[in-house]
C-alpha positions as YAML, in Angstrom:
chain: A
units: angstrom
residues:
- id: 1
  name: MET
  ca: [118.63, 119.93, 109.80]
- id: 2
  name: ALA
  ca: [120.85, 116.88, 110.24]
- id: 3
  name: GLN
  ca: [119.16, 113.52, 109.74]
- id: 4
  name: VAL
  ca: [119.56, 110.02, 111.11]
- id: 5
  name: VAL
  ca: [118.02, 107.38, 108.82]
- id: 6
  name: ILE
  ca: [117.22, 103.92, 110.16]
- id: 7
  name: ILE
  ca: [116.47, 101.01, 107.83]
- id: 8
  name: GLY
  ca: [114.26, 98.35, 109.37]
- id: 9
  name: GLY
  ca: [111.08, 98.14, 111.41]
- id: 10
  name: GLY
  ca: [111.88, 95.11, 113.57]
- id: 11
  name: PHE
  ca: [113.37, 94.96, 117.05]
- id: 12
  name: ALA
  ca: [116.71, 96.51, 116.10]
- id: 13
  name: GLY
  ca: [115.18, 99.22, 113.90]
- id: 14
  name: VAL
  ca: [112.51, 100.29, 116.37]
- id: 15
  name: TRP
  ca: [114.96, 100.40, 119.27]
- id: 16
  name: SER
  ca: [117.49, 102.27, 117.10]
- id: 17
  name: ALA
  ca: [114.82, 104.91, 116.58]
- id: 18
  name: ALA
  ca: [114.15, 105.09, 120.32]
- id: 19
  name: GLY
  ca: [117.88, 105.21, 121.09]
- id: 20
  name: ALA
  ca: [118.37, 108.05, 118.63]
- id: 21
  name: ALA
  ca: [115.42, 109.95, 120.12]
- id: 22
  name: LEU
  ca: [116.90, 109.45, 123.59]
- id: 23
  name: ALA
  ca: [120.24, 110.95, 122.52]
- id: 24
  name: ARG
  ca: [118.51, 113.81, 120.70]
- id: 25
  name: GLY
  ca: [116.56, 115.03, 123.68]
- id: 26
  name: GLU
  ca: [115.30, 118.54, 122.90]
- id: 27
  name: ARG
  ca: [117.94, 119.21, 120.22]
- id: 28
  name: ASP
  ca: [117.18, 119.64, 116.53]
- id: 29
  name: LEU
  ca: [117.67, 116.34, 114.75]
- id: 30
  name: ARG
  ca: [115.47, 114.60, 112.24]
- id: 31
  name: ILE
  ca: [115.03, 110.84, 112.72]
- id: 32
  name: THR
  ca: [113.46, 108.80, 109.95]
- id: 33
  name: LEU
  ca: [112.72, 105.07, 110.07]
- id: 34
  name: ILE
  ca: [112.19, 103.35, 106.71]
- id: 35
  name: ALA
  ca: [110.11, 100.16, 106.68]
- id: 36
  name: PRO
  ca: [107.41, 99.04, 104.28]
- id: 37
  name: GLY
  ca: [104.84, 97.87, 106.79]
- id: 38
  name: GLU
  ca: [102.76, 99.64, 109.39]
- id: 39
  name: ARG
  ca: [103.48, 97.07, 112.09]
- id: 40
  name: MET
  ca: [106.47, 95.78, 113.98]
- id: 41
  name: VAL
  ca: [106.41, 91.99, 113.83]
- id: 42
  name: LEU
  ca: [107.37, 90.13, 117.01]
- id: 43
  name: ARG
  ca: [109.19, 87.55, 114.94]
- id: 44
  name: PRO
  ca: [110.16, 85.17, 117.81]
- id: 45
  name: ARG
  ca: [106.44, 84.51, 118.33]
- id: 46
  name: LEU
  ca: [105.53, 83.51, 114.77]
- id: 47
  name: TYR
  ca: [105.43, 79.82, 115.71]
- id: 48
  name: GLU
  ca: [102.25, 80.51, 117.70]
- id: 49
  name: PRO
  ca: [98.84, 79.37, 116.35]
- id: 50
  name: GLU
  ca: [97.66, 82.94, 115.66]
- id: 51
  name: PRO
  ca: [100.73, 84.81, 114.31]
- id: 52
  name: GLY
  ca: [98.65, 87.86, 113.44]
- id: 53
  name: LEU
  ca: [98.52, 88.68, 117.16]
- id: 54
  name: ALA
  ca: [102.31, 89.03, 117.32]
- id: 55
  name: THR
  ca: [102.49, 92.59, 116.01]
- id: 56
  name: VAL
  ca: [102.63, 96.16, 117.29]
- id: 57
  name: GLU
  ca: [101.59, 99.26, 115.36]
- id: 58
  name: LEU
  ca: [104.75, 101.24, 114.60]
- id: 59
  name: ARG
  ca: [102.97, 104.58, 114.99]
- id: 60
  name: ARG
  ca: [102.31, 103.79, 118.65]
- id: 61
  name: ILE
  ca: [106.07, 103.65, 119.26]
- id: 62
  name: LEU
  ca: [107.41, 106.19, 116.77]
- id: 63
  name: ASP
  ca: [104.84, 109.00, 116.98]
- id: 64
  name: PRO
  ca: [105.21, 109.66, 120.73]
- id: 65
  name: ILE
  ca: [109.01, 110.04, 120.41]
- id: 66
  name: GLY
  ca: [108.96, 112.20, 117.30]
- id: 67
  name: VAL
  ca: [110.31, 109.72, 114.75]
- id: 68
  name: GLU
  ca: [109.07, 109.86, 111.16]
- id: 69
  name: HIS
  ca: [108.06, 106.62, 109.46]
- id: 70
  name: LEU
  ca: [108.60, 106.37, 105.70]
- id: 71
  name: ARG
  ca: [106.63, 103.37, 104.39]
- id: 72
  name: ALA
  ca: [108.96, 102.12, 101.69]
- id: 73
  name: THR
  ca: [111.42, 99.36, 100.81]
- id: 74
  name: VAL
  ca: [115.10, 100.22, 100.49]
- id: 75
  name: SER
  ca: [116.77, 98.81, 97.39]
- id: 76
  name: GLU
  ca: [120.14, 100.59, 97.46]
- id: 77
  name: ILE
  ca: [122.56, 102.29, 99.84]
- id: 78
  name: ASP
  ca: [125.12, 104.67, 98.34]
- id: 79
  name: THR
  ca: [127.66, 105.28, 101.09]
- id: 80
  name: ALA
  ca: [129.78, 107.58, 98.90]
- id: 81
  name: ARG
  ca: [126.87, 109.98, 98.34]
- id: 82
  name: ARG
  ca: [125.23, 109.21, 101.71]
- id: 83
  name: VAL
  ca: [121.81, 108.42, 100.29]
- id: 84
  name: VAL
  ca: [119.50, 105.45, 100.36]
- id: 85
  name: VAL
  ca: [117.07, 104.62, 97.56]
- id: 86
  name: ALA
  ca: [113.62, 103.55, 98.73]
- id: 87
  name: ASP
  ca: [110.86, 102.86, 96.20]
- id: 88
  name: GLY
  ca: [112.75, 104.98, 93.68]
- id: 89
  name: GLN
  ca: [113.15, 107.94, 96.03]
- id: 90
  name: GLU
  ca: [116.56, 109.12, 97.25]
- id: 91
  name: ILE
  ca: [116.72, 109.89, 100.96]
- id: 92
  name: PRO
  ca: [119.88, 111.62, 102.20]
- id: 93
  name: TYR
  ca: [121.39, 110.80, 105.57]
- id: 94
  name: ASP
  ca: [124.03, 112.25, 107.84]
- id: 95
  name: ARG
  ca: [124.17, 109.05, 109.86]
- id: 96
  name: LEU
  ca: [122.66, 105.71, 108.89]
- id: 97
  name: VAL
  ca: [121.67, 102.71, 111.00]
- id: 98
  name: LEU
  ca: [121.25, 99.50, 109.04]
- id: 99
  name: ALA
  ca: [118.86, 97.31, 111.02]
- id: 100
  name: ALA
  ca: [117.18, 95.45, 108.17]
- id: 101
  name: GLY
  ca: [117.22, 92.06, 109.92]
- id: 102
  name: SER
  ca: [117.79, 88.63, 108.42]
- id: 103
  name: GLU
  ca: [115.99, 86.36, 106.02]
- id: 104
  name: LEU
  ca: [115.46, 82.66, 105.61]
- id: 105
  name: VAL
  ca: [117.96, 80.90, 103.35]
- id: 106
  name: ARG
  ca: [115.63, 79.26, 100.88]
- id: 107
  name: PRO
  ca: [116.63, 76.15, 98.93]
- id: 108
  name: ARG
  ca: [117.86, 76.47, 95.37]
- id: 109
  name: ASP
  ca: [116.78, 74.07, 92.67]
- id: 110
  name: LEU
  ca: [114.47, 72.10, 94.96]
- id: 111
  name: PRO
  ca: [111.61, 70.66, 92.89]
- id: 112
  name: GLY
  ca: [108.36, 72.01, 94.31]
- id: 113
  name: ALA
  ca: [110.06, 74.77, 96.35]
- id: 114
  name: GLU
  ca: [107.12, 77.05, 95.62]
- id: 115
  name: ARG
  ca: [105.00, 74.75, 97.81]
- id: 116
  name: LEU
  ca: [107.17, 75.31, 100.89]
- id: 117
  name: PHE
  ca: [105.80, 77.11, 103.93]
- id: 118
  name: ASP
  ca: [107.78, 79.10, 106.52]
- id: 119
  name: ILE
  ca: [107.39, 81.10, 109.72]
- id: 120
  name: ASP
  ca: [110.12, 83.60, 108.83]
- id: 121
  name: THR
  ca: [107.72, 86.44, 108.05]
- id: 122
  name: LEU
  ca: [104.24, 87.35, 109.22]
- id: 123
  name: ALA
  ca: [102.86, 86.65, 105.74]
- id: 124
  name: GLY
  ca: [104.57, 83.25, 105.70]
- id: 125
  name: ALA
  ca: [103.35, 82.31, 109.18]
- id: 126
  name: GLN
  ca: [99.83, 83.45, 108.35]
- id: 127
  name: ARG
  ca: [99.86, 81.40, 105.14]
- id: 128
  name: LEU
  ca: [100.80, 78.28, 107.14]
- id: 129
  name: ALA
  ca: [98.14, 78.99, 109.77]
- id: 130
  name: ASP
  ca: [95.53, 79.38, 107.03]
- id: 131
  name: ARG
  ca: [96.67, 76.16, 105.37]
- id: 132
  name: LEU
  ca: [96.23, 74.10, 108.54]
- id: 133
  name: ARG
  ca: [93.20, 75.84, 110.00]
- id: 134
  name: GLY
  ca: [90.30, 73.44, 110.37]
- id: 135
  name: ARG
  ca: [92.32, 70.38, 109.34]
- id: 136
  name: ALA
  ca: [91.99, 67.46, 111.74]
- id: 137
  name: ASP
  ca: [94.98, 65.18, 112.27]
- id: 138
  name: CYS
  ca: [97.16, 66.88, 109.66]
- id: 139
  name: SER
  ca: [100.65, 65.75, 108.60]
- id: 140
  name: VAL
  ca: [103.49, 68.26, 108.57]
- id: 141
  name: VAL
  ca: [107.15, 67.95, 107.67]
- id: 142
  name: VAL
  ca: [109.45, 70.51, 109.33]
- id: 143
  name: VAL
  ca: [112.86, 70.92, 107.70]
- id: 144
  name: GLY
  ca: [115.54, 72.15, 110.10]
- id: 145
  name: ALA
  ca: [115.93, 71.08, 113.74]
- id: 146
  name: GLY
  ca: [117.34, 74.36, 115.07]
- id: 147
  name: PHE
  ca: [115.62, 76.99, 117.23]
- id: 148
  name: THR
  ca: [112.87, 77.82, 114.74]
- id: 149
  name: GLY
  ca: [112.29, 74.26, 113.55]
- id: 150
  name: LEU
  ca: [112.02, 72.90, 117.08]
- id: 151
  name: GLU
  ca: [109.49, 75.51, 118.14]
- id: 152
  name: ALA
  ca: [107.46, 75.00, 114.96]
- id: 153
  name: ALA
  ca: [107.53, 71.19, 115.22]
- id: 154
  name: THR
  ca: [106.55, 71.05, 118.89]
- id: 155
  name: GLU
  ca: [103.74, 73.58, 118.44]
- id: 156
  name: LEU
  ca: [102.39, 71.77, 115.37]
- id: 157
  name: ALA
  ca: [102.46, 68.43, 117.18]
- id: 158
  name: ALA
  ca: [99.20, 69.38, 118.88]
- id: 159
  name: ARG
  ca: [97.48, 69.37, 115.46]
- id: 160
  name: GLY
  ca: [98.63, 66.04, 114.06]
- id: 161
  name: ARG
  ca: [101.69, 64.10, 112.91]
- id: 162
  name: VAL
  ca: [105.00, 65.92, 112.62]
- id: 163
  name: LEU
  ca: [108.20, 64.72, 111.00]
- id: 164
  name: LEU
  ca: [111.35, 66.73, 111.82]
- id: 165
  name: VAL
  ca: [114.07, 66.50, 109.15]
- id: 166
  name: ASP
  ca: [117.65, 67.75, 109.44]
- id: 167
  name: GLN
  ca: [120.93, 67.20, 107.60]
- id: 168
  name: ALA
  ca: [122.76, 67.06, 110.94]
- id: 169
  name: THR
  ca: [123.20, 63.80, 112.80]
- id: 170
  name: VAL
  ca: [121.74, 65.24, 116.02]
- id: 171
  name: VAL
  ca: [118.78, 67.41, 116.91]
- id: 172
  name: GLY
  ca: [119.57, 71.04, 117.74]
- id: 173
  name: GLU
  ca: [123.18, 70.77, 116.62]
- id: 174
  name: GLN
  ca: [123.92, 74.50, 117.09]
- id: 175
  name: LEU
  ca: [122.47, 74.39, 120.60]
- id: 176
  name: GLY
  ca: [125.20, 72.05, 121.72]
- id: 177
  name: PRO
  ca: [124.97, 68.87, 123.82]
- id: 178
  name: GLU
  ca: [123.81, 70.34, 127.14]
- id: 179
  name: PRO
  ca: [120.07, 70.78, 126.38]
- id: 180
  name: ARG
  ca: [119.80, 67.90, 123.92]
- id: 181
  name: GLU
  ca: [118.49, 65.28, 126.34]
- id: 182
  name: ALA
  ca: [115.65, 67.55, 127.42]
- id: 183
  name: ILE
  ca: [114.84, 68.39, 123.80]
- id: 184
  name: GLU
  ca: [114.81, 64.74, 122.78]
- id: 185
  name: SER
  ca: [112.56, 63.88, 125.73]
- id: 186
  name: ALA
  ca: [110.13, 66.61, 124.71]
- id: 187
  name: LEU
  ca: [110.03, 65.39, 121.12]
- id: 188
  name: ASP
  ca: [109.40, 61.83, 122.35]
- id: 189
  name: GLU
  ca: [106.61, 63.02, 124.64]
- id: 190
  name: LEU
  ca: [104.91, 64.82, 121.75]
- id: 191
  name: GLY
  ca: [105.41, 61.99, 119.28]
- id: 192
  name: VAL
  ca: [107.55, 64.04, 116.88]
- id: 193
  name: GLU
  ca: [109.39, 61.68, 114.53]
- id: 194
  name: ARG
  ca: [112.94, 62.53, 113.46]
- id: 195
  name: ARG
  ca: [114.87, 61.80, 110.28]
- id: 196
  name: LEU
  ca: [118.47, 62.94, 110.75]
- id: 197
  name: ALA
  ca: [121.30, 63.07, 108.21]
- id: 198
  name: THR
  ca: [118.43, 63.57, 105.76]
- id: 199
  name: THR
  ca: [116.94, 66.34, 103.65]
- id: 200
  name: VAL
  ca: [113.94, 66.97, 101.42]
- id: 201
  name: THR
  ca: [114.55, 66.34, 97.72]
- id: 202
  name: GLU
  ca: [111.09, 67.21, 96.38]
- id: 203
  name: VAL
  ca: [107.89, 68.82, 97.60]
- id: 204
  name: GLY
  ca: [104.82, 67.54, 95.82]
- id: 205
  name: ASP
  ca: [101.08, 67.91, 96.13]
- id: 206
  name: GLY
  ca: [100.48, 66.33, 99.53]
- id: 207
  name: TYR
  ca: [103.87, 64.71, 99.96]
- id: 208
  name: ALA
  ca: [107.59, 65.26, 100.53]
- id: 209
  name: ALA
  ca: [110.33, 63.06, 99.06]
- id: 210
  name: LEU
  ca: [113.39, 62.56, 101.26]
- id: 211
  name: SER
  ca: [117.03, 61.89, 100.49]
- id: 212
  name: ASP
  ca: [116.77, 58.45, 102.12]
- id: 213
  name: GLY
  ca: [114.53, 57.40, 99.25]
- id: 214
  name: THR
  ca: [111.24, 57.54, 101.14]
- id: 215
  name: LYS
  ca: [108.14, 59.57, 100.36]
- id: 216
  name: VAL
  ca: [106.00, 60.86, 103.24]
- id: 217
  name: GLU
  ca: [102.52, 62.36, 103.40]
- id: 218
  name: ALA
  ca: [102.55, 66.11, 104.06]
- id: 219
  name: ASP
  ca: [99.75, 68.64, 104.21]
- id: 220
  name: ALA
  ca: [102.52, 71.22, 104.60]
- id: 221
  name: VAL
  ca: [106.32, 71.26, 104.42]
- id: 222
  name: VAL
  ca: [107.78, 73.99, 106.63]
- id: 223
  name: TRP
  ca: [111.30, 75.18, 105.76]
- id: 224
  name: SER
  ca: [113.35, 76.58, 108.66]
- id: 225
  name: ALA
  ca: [116.90, 75.67, 107.66]
- id: 226
  name: GLY
  ca: [119.28, 78.61, 107.92]
- id: 227
  name: MET
  ca: [119.26, 82.39, 108.25]
- id: 228
  name: ARG
  ca: [121.33, 85.11, 106.60]
- id: 229
  name: ALA
  ca: [121.56, 88.87, 107.12]
- id: 230
  name: ASN
  ca: [119.59, 91.11, 104.79]
- id: 231
  name: ARG
  ca: [121.37, 91.59, 101.48]
- id: 232
  name: LEU
  ca: [121.69, 95.34, 102.03]
- id: 233
  name: THR
  ca: [124.77, 94.56, 104.10]
- id: 234
  name: ARG
  ca: [126.60, 94.06, 100.78]
- id: 235
  name: HIS
  ca: [126.05, 97.75, 100.02]
- id: 236
  name: ILE
  ca: [128.11, 98.69, 103.08]
- id: 237
  name: THR
  ca: [131.15, 96.41, 102.80]
- id: 238
  name: GLY
  ca: [132.45, 93.31, 101.08]
- id: 239
  name: SER
  ca: [133.95, 92.06, 104.36]
- id: 240
  name: LEU
  ca: [131.02, 90.13, 105.78]
- id: 241
  name: ASP
  ca: [130.99, 87.20, 108.19]
- id: 242
  name: HIS
  ca: [129.61, 83.74, 107.38]
- id: 243
  name: LEU
  ca: [126.07, 84.96, 108.14]
- id: 244
  name: GLY
  ca: [126.41, 87.97, 105.84]
- id: 245
  name: ARG
  ca: [126.77, 90.39, 108.78]
- id: 246
  name: ILE
  ca: [128.82, 93.57, 108.94]
- id: 247
  name: PRO
  ca: [131.75, 93.70, 111.40]
- id: 248
  name: VAL
  ca: [131.32, 96.64, 113.79]
- id: 249
  name: ASP
  ca: [133.34, 98.16, 116.63]
- id: 250
  name: ARG
  ca: [132.29, 98.54, 120.26]
- id: 251
  name: HIS
  ca: [130.16, 101.58, 119.30]
- id: 252
  name: LEU
  ca: [128.52, 99.51, 116.52]
- id: 253
  name: ARG
  ca: [130.07, 101.66, 113.83]
- id: 254
  name: ALA
  ca: [130.70, 100.00, 110.46]
- id: 255
  name: LEU
  ca: [131.82, 103.08, 108.49]
- id: 256
  name: PRO
  ca: [132.35, 106.68, 109.63]
- id: 257
  name: GLU
  ca: [128.70, 107.53, 108.86]
- id: 258
  name: VAL
  ca: [127.14, 104.06, 109.14]
- id: 259
  name: PHE
  ca: [126.15, 101.96, 112.14]
- id: 260
  name: ALA
  ca: [124.66, 98.45, 112.13]
- id: 261
  name: ALA
  ca: [122.33, 96.74, 114.58]
- id: 262
  name: GLY
  ca: [120.41, 93.52, 115.05]
- id: 263
  name: ASP
  ca: [120.83, 90.63, 112.65]
- id: 264
  name: THR
  ca: [122.95, 92.72, 110.25]
- id: 265
  name: ALA
  ca: [125.68, 93.39, 112.84]
- id: 266
  name: ALA
  ca: [128.57, 91.05, 113.70]
- id: 267
  name: ALA
  ca: [129.19, 92.74, 117.03]
- id: 268
  name: PRO
  ca: [131.67, 91.29, 119.51]
- id: 269
  name: TYR
  ca: [130.04, 89.76, 122.56]
- id: 270
  name: ASP
  ca: [133.28, 88.74, 124.26]
- id: 271
  name: ALA
  ca: [136.73, 87.55, 123.23]
- id: 272
  name: GLY
  ca: [135.36, 84.28, 121.86]
- id: 273
  name: HIS
  ca: [131.88, 85.10, 120.56]
- id: 274
  name: THR
  ca: [129.88, 87.46, 118.41]
- id: 275
  name: VAL
  ca: [126.25, 88.24, 119.13]
- id: 276
  name: THR
  ca: [123.52, 85.92, 117.92]
- id: 277
  name: GLN
  ca: [120.72, 86.68, 115.47]
- id: 278
  name: SER
  ca: [118.04, 86.92, 118.14]
- id: 279
  name: CYS
  ca: [115.82, 89.51, 119.79]
- id: 280
  name: GLN
  ca: [117.94, 89.21, 122.96]
- id: 281
  name: HIS
  ca: [120.79, 90.90, 121.13]
- id: 282
  name: ALA
  ca: [118.78, 92.89, 118.56]
- id: 283
  name: VAL
  ca: [117.19, 94.99, 121.31]
- id: 284
  name: PRO
  ca: [120.39, 96.28, 122.98]
- id: 285
  name: LEU
  ca: [122.18, 96.54, 119.63]
- id: 286
  name: GLY
  ca: [119.42, 98.80, 118.38]
- id: 287
  name: LYS
  ca: [119.39, 100.96, 121.48]
- id: 288
  name: VAL
  ca: [123.15, 101.52, 121.34]
- id: 289
  name: ALA
  ca: [123.46, 101.93, 117.56]
- id: 290
  name: GLY
  ca: [120.66, 104.47, 117.35]
- id: 291
  name: TYR
  ca: [121.93, 106.39, 120.34]
- id: 292
  name: ASN
  ca: [125.46, 106.54, 118.94]
- id: 293
  name: ALA
  ca: [124.31, 107.58, 115.46]
- id: 294
  name: ALA
  ca: [122.53, 110.59, 116.95]
- id: 295
  name: ALA
  ca: [125.22, 111.28, 119.54]
- id: 296
  name: ASP
  ca: [127.85, 111.36, 116.80]
- id: 297
  name: LEU
  ca: [126.04, 114.26, 115.12]
- id: 298
  name: LEU
  ca: [125.25, 116.11, 118.32]
- id: 299
  name: GLY
  ca: [128.66, 115.92, 120.00]
- id: 300
  name: VAL
  ca: [127.32, 113.69, 122.77]
- id: 301
  name: PRO
  ca: [129.62, 110.93, 124.14]
- id: 302
  name: SER
  ca: [129.03, 107.54, 122.54]
- id: 303
  name: ARG
  ca: [128.03, 104.42, 124.43]
- id: 304
  name: ASP
  ca: [129.83, 101.08, 124.34]
- id: 305
  name: PHE
  ca: [127.84, 97.99, 123.48]
- id: 306
  name: THR
  ca: [127.93, 95.88, 126.66]
- id: 307
  name: PRO
  ca: [125.50, 92.98, 126.33]
- id: 308
  name: GLY
  ca: [124.05, 91.14, 129.28]
- id: 309
  name: PRO
  ca: [124.64, 87.46, 130.06]
- id: 310
  name: TYR
  ca: [123.70, 85.14, 127.21]
- id: 311
  name: VAL
  ca: [120.57, 83.04, 127.66]
- id: 312
  name: THR
  ca: [118.32, 80.95, 125.43]
- id: 313
  name: CYS
  ca: [114.73, 79.87, 125.79]
- id: 314
  name: LEU
  ca: [112.87, 77.36, 123.65]
- id: 315
  name: ASP
  ca: [109.12, 76.81, 123.61]
- id: 316
  name: LEU
  ca: [108.46, 73.09, 123.23]
- id: 317
  name: GLY
  ca: [104.70, 73.18, 122.81]
- id: 318
  name: GLY
  ca: [102.79, 70.81, 125.04]
- id: 319
  name: ALA
  ca: [106.06, 69.51, 126.52]
- id: 320
  name: GLY
  ca: [106.89, 72.86, 128.16]
- id: 321
  name: GLY
  ca: [110.09, 74.73, 127.46]
- id: 322
  name: ILE
  ca: [113.82, 74.95, 128.13]
- id: 323
  name: PHE
  ca: [115.73, 77.91, 129.57]
- id: 324
  name: THR
  ca: [119.55, 77.96, 129.47]
- id: 325
  name: ARG
  ca: [122.34, 80.29, 130.54]
- id: 326
  name: GLY
  ca: [125.80, 80.80, 129.13]
- id: 327
  name: TRP
  ca: [127.42, 79.85, 125.84]
- id: 328
  name: ASP
  ca: [127.60, 76.24, 127.00]
- id: 329
  name: ARG
  ca: [123.82, 76.49, 127.43]
- id: 330
  name: LYS
  ca: [123.56, 75.12, 130.92]
- id: 331
  name: VAL
  ca: [119.96, 74.05, 131.45]
- id: 332
  name: MET
  ca: [118.32, 76.07, 134.23]
- id: 333
  name: ALA
  ca: [114.66, 75.18, 133.71]
- id: 334
  name: THR
  ca: [112.60, 72.67, 131.76]
- id: 335
  name: GLY
  ca: [108.96, 71.62, 131.47]
- id: 336
  name: ALA
  ca: [106.30, 73.93, 132.87]
- id: 337
  name: HIS
  ca: [108.91, 76.20, 134.52]
- id: 338
  name: GLY
  ca: [110.76, 76.61, 131.22]
- id: 339
  name: LYS
  ca: [107.44, 77.32, 129.48]
- id: 340
  name: GLU
  ca: [106.57, 80.02, 132.00]
- id: 341
  name: ILE
  ca: [109.93, 81.73, 131.49]
- id: 342
  name: LYS
  ca: [109.35, 81.68, 127.73]
- id: 343
  name: ARG
  ca: [105.91, 83.18, 128.24]
- id: 344
  name: GLN
  ca: [107.37, 85.99, 130.34]
- id: 345
  name: ILE
  ca: [110.06, 86.63, 127.74]
- id: 346
  name: ASN
  ca: [107.40, 86.85, 125.02]
- id: 347
  name: GLN
  ca: [105.66, 89.48, 127.12]
- id: 348
  name: ALA
  ca: [108.88, 91.35, 127.88]
- id: 349
  name: ILE
  ca: [109.89, 91.75, 124.23]
- id: 350
  name: HIS
  ca: [106.68, 93.70, 123.58]
- id: 351
  name: PRO
  ca: [107.82, 97.36, 123.54]
- id: 352
  name: PRO
  ca: [105.95, 100.03, 125.50]
- id: 353
  name: VAL
  ca: [103.55, 102.07, 123.40]
- id: 354
  name: ASP
  ca: [101.83, 105.49, 123.40]
- id: 355
  name: ASP
  ca: [103.93, 106.90, 126.27]
- id: 356
  name: ALA
  ca: [107.11, 108.76, 125.28]
- id: 357
  name: ALA
  ca: [108.57, 108.69, 128.78]
- id: 358
  name: LYS
  ca: [108.22, 104.90, 129.05]
- id: 359
  name: ILE
  ca: [109.58, 104.31, 125.55]
- id: 360
  name: LEU
  ca: [112.64, 106.50, 126.14]
- id: 361
  name: ALA
  ca: [113.23, 105.00, 129.59]
- id: 362
  name: ALA
  ca: [113.22, 101.55, 128.02]
- id: 363
  name: ALA
  ca: [115.67, 102.79, 125.36]
- id: 364
  name: ASP
  ca: [118.00, 103.83, 128.18]
- id: 365
  name: ASP
  ca: [118.10, 100.26, 129.58]
- id: 366
  name: VAL
  ca: [119.78, 97.65, 127.40]
- id: 367
  name: TYR
  ca: [118.58, 94.70, 129.51]
- id: 368
  name: LEU
  ca: [115.28, 92.90, 129.55]
- id: 369
  name: ASP
  ca: [114.02, 93.62, 133.05]
- id: 370
  name: LEU
  ca: [113.32, 90.08, 134.23]
- id: 371
  name: PRO
  ca: [114.46, 88.32, 137.42]
- id: 372
  name: PHE
  ca: [116.02, 85.37, 135.56]
- id: 373
  name: PHE
  ca: [118.28, 87.64, 133.46]
- id: 374
  name: PRO
  ca: [121.24, 88.16, 135.82]
- id: 375
  name: ARG
  ca: [122.94, 91.52, 135.41]
...
């Protein structure tokens, strides 16, 4: 029996599995998802105080739609032989979907780097939560004033003093100028101090040394500066983009037998943009890549990747949130309204469970079904 193998148990991997099951229908096709854990982690929610709640049991999604789950970690992909190596075992594939996600770019040669915390993984977020639990008026340094750093800093502001550090000269540099005033106002409201054009040079026991020559108290130093696609992309091609992603065509094909989805795929969004490393794009990328991998084997017509309008939403802790539309990130909602939209998005990214019909119906719709996502 022909086999589709999917690497990754996050948004892109899970929805690749559902997309492949949708294309399979009642035909004979084996679908295997390889991921080491038993849970799908809702990674965009790991800034929340209780990150352990941001998970879904994989079996509740995969079992109803007839997808096997191999609990293992892939170390090698041999595209010439069409096998992947997972925990020493070779698994053959007829079509492969690489949906292994991205990972935090950790600092090299930083004294005390082993003391850094992060919210990149569930284990990392849980370690930070455990570190700060029960501490009154704690001091935290957050390194990186992008999406993740801003959400971490504004959430942590409710627990004590937060210092936000970034090498850029402005907060949220990659977000552009449009939402910056609202972000700055939120940081001011929450009392989050900023040190820009600055970085951390040492992490010590209870302190962080900065490149401006100062030393600040820190119960925890949270690193959130930079993301890069999983290193397995290098096993597919040497032609990667600046984020380590694999260029794909409109069907999300990277090689004749290999598709890519989620944070590993440099898929075209329009003539001037590629998709972002976010759940907004990981979900439809997964649905299309998985569907096309199965369709390719079954002689079913492929689907084009046609993403919906680009939006962003930032949770800003006690200061509310910001919702934007378009690549210029026009601000559509702030404060309590922006916070409510973020809350609804966090609910919407939770996949349906236990019901095959609902899971497959969701796999057939590449949009998040929310009123503020224009189609």
